[in-house]
C-alpha positions in Angstrom: 82.3 181.9 -151.7 82.7 185.6 -150.2 85.7 187.1 -148.4 87.3 185.9 -145.5 86.3 188.4 -142.8 89.1 188.3 -139.7 87.7 188.0 -136.3 87.2 191.5 -134.7 89.1 191.9 -131.3 87.2 192.9 -128.3 88.6 195.3 -126.1 87.5 195.1 -122.4 88.9 197.7 -120.0 88.6 196.9 -116.1 88.2 200.2 -113.5 88.4 199.4 -110.2 87.1 202.2 -108.1 88.1 201.2 -104.6 91.1 203.6 -102.8 92.4 199.7 -101.8 93.8 196.8 -103.5 91.1 194.3 -102.0 87.8 192.7 -102.9 87.0 195.6 -105.5 90.3 194.8 -107.5 90.0 191.2 -107.2 86.5 191.2 -108.8 87.3 193.6 -111.8 90.7 191.5 -112.4 88.8 188.1 -112.3 86.0 189.6 -114.6 88.8 190.6 -117.0 90.6 187.2 -116.2 87.4 185.4 -117.5 86.8 187.2 -120.7 90.3 186.7 -121.6 90.2 183.0 -121.5 87.9 183.2 -124.5 89.5 184.1 -127.9 89.8 187.6 -129.6 89.7 189.5 -126.0 91.9 191.9 -125.2 91.7 193.6 -121.6 93.3 196.3 -120.0 92.9 197.5 -116.0 92.9 200.8 -114.8 92.7 201.1 -110.6 91.8 204.4 -109.1 93.9 203.7 -106.0 96.4 206.2 -105.7 95.7 208.1 -108.4 95.1 212.0 -108.7 92.0 212.6 -109.9 90.5 216.1 -108.9 86.7 217.0 -108.5 84.9 218.5 -111.1 84.5 221.7 -110.1 81.9 223.1 -113.3 84.2 225.5 -114.5 82.7 224.7 -118.0 86.1 225.2 -119.7 85.4 221.5 -121.3 82.0 223.1 -123.0 83.8 226.0 -123.9 87.0 224.9 -125.6 86.1 221.6 -126.5 89.5 220.1 -125.6 88.8 217.8 -122.9 89.0 218.9 -119.0 91.2 221.7 -118.0 92.6 219.4 -115.0 95.7 217.6 -116.7 95.6 214.8 -113.7 95.5 210.6 -113.9 92.3 210.9 -115.6 94.0 212.1 -118.8 95.0 208.5 -119.1 91.6 207.0 -118.1 90.3 208.8 -120.7 92.7 207.1 -123.6 91.8 203.8 -122.3 88.2 204.5 -122.3 87.9 205.9 -125.7 90.2 202.6 -127.1 87.9 200.2 -125.2 84.9 198.4 -127.0 83.3 197.7 -123.3 83.5 199.1 -119.9 83.7 196.9 -116.6 83.1 199.5 -113.6 83.7 198.1 -110.2 83.3 199.3 -107.0 82.9 199.2 -103.2 79.8 199.9 -101.8 80.0 202.8 -99.2 76.7 204.0 -97.7 74.5 202.1 -100.0 76.0 203.3 -103.1 79.1 203.7 -105.3 82.9 205.0 -103.9 83.4 208.5 -103.9 86.1 208.1 -106.1 83.9 206.2 -108.8 81.7 209.1 -108.4 84.3 211.8 -109.2 85.7 209.7 -112.1 81.8 209.6 -113.4 81.8 213.4 -113.0 85.2 214.2 -114.6 84.3 212.1 -117.9 82.3 215.2 -118.8 85.3 216.9 -120.1 86.3 213.8 -122.6 82.3 213.6 -123.8 82.4 217.6 -124.0 85.1 217.2 -126.6 84.0 214.1 -128.4 79.9 213.6 -127.6 80.1 210.3 -129.3 83.4 209.1 -127.2 81.3 206.5 -125.3 78.6 206.0 -127.7 77.1 202.4 -128.4 80.3 200.9 -125.9 78.9 198.4 -124.1 78.9 198.7 -120.3 78.5 196.6 -116.9 78.9 197.2 -113.4 80.3 195.1 -110.4 79.5 196.4 -106.5 81.0 194.5 -103.8 79.5 195.0 -100.0 80.3 194.0 -96.6 77.0 192.8 -96.4 75.2 190.2 -98.8 72.5 192.8 -99.1 74.8 196.3 -98.5 73.7 198.4 -101.2 74.8 196.4 -104.5 71.9 197.0 -106.6 71.7 200.3 -106.1 75.3 201.2 -106.5 75.0 199.0 -109.6 72.0 201.5 -110.6 74.3 204.4 -110.4 76.9 202.7 -112.7 74.0 202.2 -115.0 72.6 205.7 -115.1 76.0 207.0 -115.9 76.0 204.4 -119.2 72.6 205.6 -120.3 73.4 209.4 -119.8 76.4 209.1 -121.6 74.6 206.6 -124.8 76.4 203.3 -123.7 74.4 199.9 -123.5 74.0 198.8 -120.1 74.3 195.0 -119.9 73.8 192.4 -116.7 73.8 188.9 -116.1 70.2 188.1 -116.7 67.2 187.2 -114.7 67.6 184.6 -111.8 70.6 185.6 -109.9 72.6 188.3 -111.7 69.7 190.7 -112.5 71.8 194.4 -112.7 75.1 192.7 -112.8 77.7 191.3 -110.5 77.2 191.5 -106.9 79.9 189.8 -104.4 79.9 189.7 -100.1 82.8 190.3 -99.3 82.2 189.8 -95.4 84.5 192.5 -95.1 87.3 189.8 -95.5 89.0 191.9 -98.4 90.2 189.7 -101.5 89.8 186.5 -99.7 86.4 187.0 -98.2 85.3 188.1 -102.4 87.3 185.3 -103.6 85.0 182.5 -101.3 81.8 184.2 -102.6 80.9 181.6 -105.3 77.5 182.6 -106.0 78.8 186.1 -106.4 81.4 184.9 -108.9 78.5 183.2 -110.8 76.8 186.7 -111.5 80.2 188.2 -112.4 81.1 185.7 -115.1 77.2 185.7 -116.2 77.4 189.5 -116.8 80.8 189.6 -118.5 79.3 186.6 -120.7 76.7 188.6 -121.8 79.1 191.9 -122.5 81.1 189.6 -124.4 77.7 188.3 -126.3 76.8 191.7 -127.2 79.8 193.3 -128.2 80.1 190.4 -130.4 77.0 190.9 -132.0 77.5 194.6 -132.5 80.8 193.9 -134.5 79.2 191.4 -136.6 76.2 193.9 -137.3 78.7 196.5 -138.4 80.7 193.9 -140.3 77.9 193.2 -142.7 77.0 196.6 -143.1 80.6 197.4 -144.6 80.6 194.4 -146.9 
């Protein structure tokens, strides 16, 4: 009988990219809560609400110096949390058919982190959650934008699978904030399915690494 291998802890970071503490924050926290109900899962949460995260101005300091971004604002905390995580959940409200401005700035500012360490996000698993005031208000386009960020940074995007959660979590808040999202039973099902797939894939990747190292 070979040596016992300690189960690997899976660290998941959820990011809410809404300027409000409403439906998107609820959705991300609900995804983390669902994950935490399983064994060996550690969760962390980062909200962009009230944070100081300045625009990327393409000064190329990060490219020249390889020391991160020249702007030392709340993104510094986000960098540390992202690098520590095995998987990322990006939650966004749908604004004009796509992600929030806060999330776009967040994505742009990740350039500093990746310039310092091109592998900082490599092979991490990523999932998206989009919350719209309408049932068909641009959620899937927002999720595609999130997936594009994952792919550009060598991450592995996941969804909840065909027949209901094709690109990830999609919620309909009916513009009622947290209460509206809580009542969207079908939407919450897409969030849970997406989280289950994210955890499944991270566990598979960790097991593969374990077998390689034995």
